[in-house]
C-alpha positions as CSV (number, residue, x, y, z in Angstrom):
1,M,-1.5,15.8,27.5
2,E,-4.3,16.7,25.1
3,M,-4.7,14.6,22.0
4,L,-4.6,16.3,18.6
5,S,-7.7,15.8,16.5
6,D,-7.4,14.4,12.9
7,N,-8.1,18.0,11.7
8,D,-5.2,19.3,13.8
9,I,-2.9,16.7,12.4
10,L,-3.9,17.4,8.8
11,K,-3.4,21.1,9.3
12,L,0.1,20.5,10.6
13,A,0.8,18.2,7.6
14,L,-0.3,21.0,5.3
15,Y,1.9,23.5,7.2
16,E,4.9,21.2,6.9
17,D,4.6,21.4,3.2
18,L,3.4,25.0,2.7
19,Q,5.0,27.0,5.6
20,T,5.6,30.6,4.3
21,G,4.0,29.9,0.9
22,D,4.2,28.0,-2.4
23,I,6.8,30.2,-4.1
24,T,6.3,28.5,-7.5
25,T,2.5,28.8,-7.6
26,D,2.6,32.3,-6.2
27,A,5.1,33.4,-8.9
28,V,3.2,31.7,-11.8
29,I,-0.5,31.9,-11.0
30,S,-2.6,35.0,-10.2
31,K,-4.7,34.9,-7.1
32,N,-8.1,34.9,-8.9
33,H,-7.1,32.1,-11.4
34,Q,-9.6,29.2,-11.3
35,S,-9.3,25.7,-12.6
36,I,-11.0,22.3,-12.8
37,A,-8.9,19.3,-11.8
38,L,-9.6,15.6,-12.2
39,L,-8.7,13.0,-9.6
40,Y,-8.4,9.5,-11.1
41,A,-7.0,6.1,-10.3
42,K,-3.9,4.6,-11.9
43,E,-4.4,1.1,-10.5
44,E,-7.0,-1.1,-8.9
45,G,-7.8,-0.7,-5.2
46,I,-10.2,0.6,-2.5
47,L,-10.9,4.3,-2.1
48,C,-10.4,5.5,1.5
49,G,-10.0,9.0,3.0
50,Q,-12.4,11.2,1.2
51,N,-13.2,13.3,4.2
52,Y,-9.5,13.9,5.0
53,F,-8.9,14.8,1.4
54,E,-11.6,17.4,1.5
55,T,-10.4,18.7,4.9
56,V,-7.0,19.6,3.6
57,F,-8.5,21.9,1.0
58,S,-10.9,23.4,3.4
59,F,-8.1,25.1,5.3
60,F,-7.7,27.5,2.4
61,N,-11.2,28.9,2.9
62,D,-11.6,29.1,-0.9
63,P,-15.1,30.4,-1.7
64,F,-14.9,28.9,-5.2
65,F,-13.9,25.4,-4.1
66,S,-16.1,22.3,-4.6
67,I,-15.6,18.6,-5.1
68,E,-17.9,16.3,-7.0
69,W,-17.3,12.7,-6.1
70,Y,-17.9,10.0,-8.7
71,K,-17.0,7.2,-6.2
72,K,-18.0,6.6,-2.6
73,E,-15.8,5.8,0.4
74,G,-14.9,2.1,0.3
75,D,-15.7,1.8,-3.5
76,Y,-13.6,-0.5,-5.6
77,L,-11.5,1.4,-8.1
78,Q,-10.2,0.3,-11.5
79,N,-7.3,1.7,-13.4
80,K,-8.3,5.0,-15.1
81,D,-11.5,5.4,-13.1
82,K,-12.5,9.0,-12.5
83,I,-12.8,9.5,-8.8
84,A,-13.7,13.2,-8.4
85,S,-13.8,16.6,-10.1
86,I,-12.4,19.5,-8.2
87,K,-13.1,23.2,-8.9
88,G,-11.6,26.2,-7.2
89,L,-8.8,28.7,-7.2
90,T,-5.8,27.2,-9.0
91,G,-3.6,28.2,-6.1
92,T,-5.8,26.2,-3.7
93,I,-5.6,23.1,-5.9
94,L,-1.9,23.3,-6.4
95,K,-1.0,24.1,-2.8
96,G,-3.1,21.4,-1.3
97,E,-2.8,18.6,-3.7
98,R,0.3,16.9,-2.4
99,T,-0.8,16.8,1.2
100,A,-4.3,15.8,0.3
101,L,-3.1,13.1,-2.1
102,N,-0.5,11.8,0.4
103,I,-3.2,10.9,2.9
104,L,-5.7,9.7,0.4
105,Q,-3.2,7.4,-1.3
106,H,-1.8,6.1,2.0
107,L,-5.2,5.3,3.5
108,S,-6.5,3.8,0.2
109,G,-3.4,1.6,0.2
110,I,-4.2,0.3,3.6
111,A,-7.8,-0.3,2.7
112,S,-6.8,-2.1,-0.5
113,R,-4.3,-4.4,1.3
114,T,-6.8,-5.2,4.0
115,K,-9.5,-6.0,1.5
116,K,-7.2,-8.5,-0.2
117,I,-6.7,-10.3,3.2
118,T,-10.4,-10.3,4.1
119,E,-11.2,-11.8,0.7
120,I,-8.8,-14.7,1.5
121,L,-10.7,-15.2,4.9
122,S,-14.2,-14.6,3.4
123,R,-15.4,-18.2,3.9
124,T,-14.1,-18.4,7.5
125,Q,-15.0,-16.8,10.9
126,I,-11.4,-15.5,11.3
127,K,-11.0,-11.8,11.6
128,V,-7.9,-9.9,10.5
129,L,-6.7,-7.3,12.9
130,D,-4.3,-4.3,12.7
131,T,-1.6,-3.6,15.3
132,R,0.0,-0.5,16.9
133,K,2.7,-0.5,14.2
134,T,1.4,2.7,12.8
135,L,2.9,6.0,11.6
136,P,3.1,8.6,14.4
137,L,0.0,10.7,14.7
138,L,-1.9,8.9,11.9
139,R,-3.1,5.9,13.9
140,N,-6.8,6.9,14.1
141,M,-6.9,7.5,10.3
142,E,-5.0,4.4,9.5
143,K,-7.2,2.2,11.7
144,K,-10.3,3.7,10.1
145,A,-8.8,2.6,6.7
146,V,-8.4,-0.9,8.0
147,K,-12.1,-0.9,8.9
148,T,-12.9,0.5,5.4
149,G,-11.1,-2.5,3.9
150,G,-13.2,-4.9,6.0
151,G,-10.7,-5.6,8.8
152,E,-11.0,-5.1,12.5
153,N,-9.1,-2.9,15.0
154,H,-6.9,-4.4,17.7
155,R,-6.2,-2.1,20.6
156,F,-5.8,1.6,19.8
157,G,-3.1,2.1,22.4
158,L,-1.6,1.0,25.7
159,Y,-4.7,2.2,27.5
160,D,-7.6,0.1,26.2
161,R,-6.5,-3.5,26.5
162,F,-4.0,-5.5,28.6
163,L,-1.5,-7.1,26.2
164,I,1.2,-9.1,28.1
165,K,4.2,-9.5,25.9
166,E,7.5,-11.2,26.4
167,N,9.2,-8.4,28.2
168,H,6.3,-8.1,30.7
169,I,6.5,-11.8,31.4
170,K,10.3,-11.6,32.0
171,A,9.9,-8.7,34.3
172,A,7.0,-10.2,36.2
173,G,8.6,-13.6,36.6
174,S,6.0,-15.7,34.8
175,I,2.9,-15.6,32.7
176,F,0.8,-16.5,35.7
177,K,2.1,-13.6,37.8
178,A,1.7,-11.1,34.9
179,V,-1.9,-12.1,34.1
180,A,-2.8,-12.1,37.8
181,A,-1.5,-8.6,38.2
182,C,-3.5,-7.4,35.2
183,A,-6.6,-9.2,36.4
184,A,-6.3,-7.4,39.7
185,A,-5.9,-4.0,38.0
186,R,-8.5,-4.3,35.2
187,K,-12.0,-2.7,35.2
188,Q,-13.5,-4.2,32.1
189,E,-10.6,-4.4,29.7
190,L,-9.7,-7.6,27.9
191,I,-6.5,-9.4,28.9
192,E,-4.4,-10.9,26.2
193,V,-1.2,-12.8,26.7
194,E,1.6,-13.5,24.1
195,T,3.0,-17.0,23.9
196,T,5.8,-18.4,21.8
197,T,5.8,-22.1,22.9
198,Y,3.4,-24.9,23.7
199,Q,4.5,-24.8,27.3
200,E,3.7,-21.1,27.6
201,V,0.2,-21.9,26.2
202,L,-0.3,-24.5,28.9
203,E,0.6,-21.9,31.5
204,A,-1.7,-19.2,29.9
205,L,-4.6,-21.7,30.0
206,E,-4.4,-21.7,33.8
207,T,-4.8,-17.9,34.0
208,E,-7.7,-15.4,33.6
209,A,-6.4,-14.3,30.1
210,D,-9.3,-13.8,27.6
211,I,-7.1,-14.2,24.5
212,I,-4.0,-16.3,23.9
213,M,-1.7,-15.0,21.2
214,L,0.4,-17.6,19.3
215,D,3.4,-15.5,18.2
216,N,5.9,-16.5,15.5
217,M,5.1,-20.2,15.8
218,S,5.3,-22.8,13.0
219,F,2.2,-24.2,11.5
220,E,2.7,-27.4,13.3
221,E,3.0,-25.6,16.7
222,I,-0.1,-23.5,16.0
223,E,-2.1,-26.6,15.2
224,K,-1.0,-28.3,18.4
225,C,-1.7,-25.3,20.5
226,C,-5.1,-24.7,18.9
227,L,-6.1,-28.3,19.5
228,K,-5.2,-28.0,23.2
229,I,-6.9,-24.7,23.7
230,R,-10.1,-25.7,22.0
231,N,-10.3,-28.9,24.0
232,V,-10.0,-27.3,27.5
233,S,-11.0,-23.7,27.1
234,H,-13.2,-21.0,25.5
235,K,-10.4,-18.5,25.3
236,K,-10.0,-16.8,22.0
237,I,-6.9,-17.5,19.8
238,E,-4.9,-14.9,18.0
239,V,-2.1,-15.8,15.6
240,S,0.6,-13.2,14.9
241,G,4.2,-12.9,13.5
242,N,5.3,-11.6,10.1
243,M,1.9,-12.4,8.5
244,N,1.5,-12.3,4.7
245,E,-1.0,-13.5,2.1
246,E,0.7,-16.9,1.7
247,K,0.7,-17.7,5.4
248,I,-2.9,-16.6,5.7
249,K,-4.0,-18.9,2.9
250,I,-2.8,-21.7,5.1
251,L,-4.0,-20.3,8.4
252,K,-7.5,-19.9,7.1
253,N,-8.0,-23.7,7.6
254,F,-7.0,-23.5,11.3
255,K,-9.5,-23.1,14.2
256,I,-8.4,-19.6,15.2
257,D,-10.3,-16.4,15.9
258,F,-7.9,-13.6,14.9
259,I,-4.9,-13.0,12.7
260,S,-3.0,-9.8,13.6
261,M,-1.0,-8.2,10.8
262,G,1.3,-5.2,11.2
263,A,1.9,-5.1,7.5
264,L,-1.7,-3.9,6.9
265,I,-0.3,-0.5,7.9
266,H,3.5,-0.3,8.5
267,S,4.7,-1.4,5.1
268,V,1.7,-0.9,2.9
269,K,2.1,0.5,-0.6
270,A,0.3,3.7,-1.4
271,L,-2.5,3.4,-4.0
272,D,-1.4,5.2,-7.2
273,L,-3.8,8.1,-7.7
274,S,-3.3,11.3,-9.7
275,L,-4.7,14.8,-9.7
276,L,-4.4,16.8,-13.0
277,I,-5.8,20.2,-14.0
278,E,-8.2,19.5,-16.9
279,S,-9.4,23.0,-17.8
280,I,-9.2,26.7,-16.9
281,E,-12.4,28.2,-15.5
282,S,-11.5,31.9,-15.2
283,G,-8.9,34.4,-14.1
284,E,-5.9,36.0,-15.5
285,E,-2.4,34.5,-15.8
286,K,0.3,36.1,-13.7
287,N,1.5,38.3,-16.6
288,G,-2.0,39.7,-17.1
289,R,-2.9,37.9,-20.3
290,K,-6.1,35.9,-20.6
């Protein structure tokens, strides 16, 4: 199966919205009508997804279209900040705005949430990681947004790291057997094993696993497991399980390497951005009047 590119996905997203045409815009606006629109922020956050925003409008092949950015990718936005000025056919702006804004707001929301987490961890060596809990087809874009916010990417899919989870362990019979099977199959991929108890950590320490994940443990259990791992091994430690800002403020004091957080992506709030037509450049209205 051949993977769709980000451009292919954005084109499908635009088609989902446009399909046979924008009947409202086509009825109200003449084809040669041109406008200037302003993109601005309605709350604080991190800007992410500029290239995807531009790509959506590029599908219209509008010879009059241009964007002047006042902010760069990854810039901090404040409420009412002007982000960009957009010129082009009014039809292009109106037909592409929702799809373009959807992706820009979503990715900016991810980058903004990630930035808040990395600021909590700024005085530590702990890295915040995303997960595979992403929206279908948007994973590559979403993981880029995590990087823009200062986070790191966990595995991109089932193909680039061994991650032995509870169901693998049950099916294999034990942590030791599951890790041994992965070690025999691997080329250069990392092997990570999920543990939920101190006893499972002890078993994982006797394997070739590179990373031990402490999943859904209490702070007391995490501290106990970290102490044991640090005393006998150089294996990396990842903590996971319904992570939020309050938990991370406590975990930043622990001797761990990674915190993986599905909420960076799967339940993030879109950043509030708006695109409004500011002025008319040229062209006639649909009824022929200037």
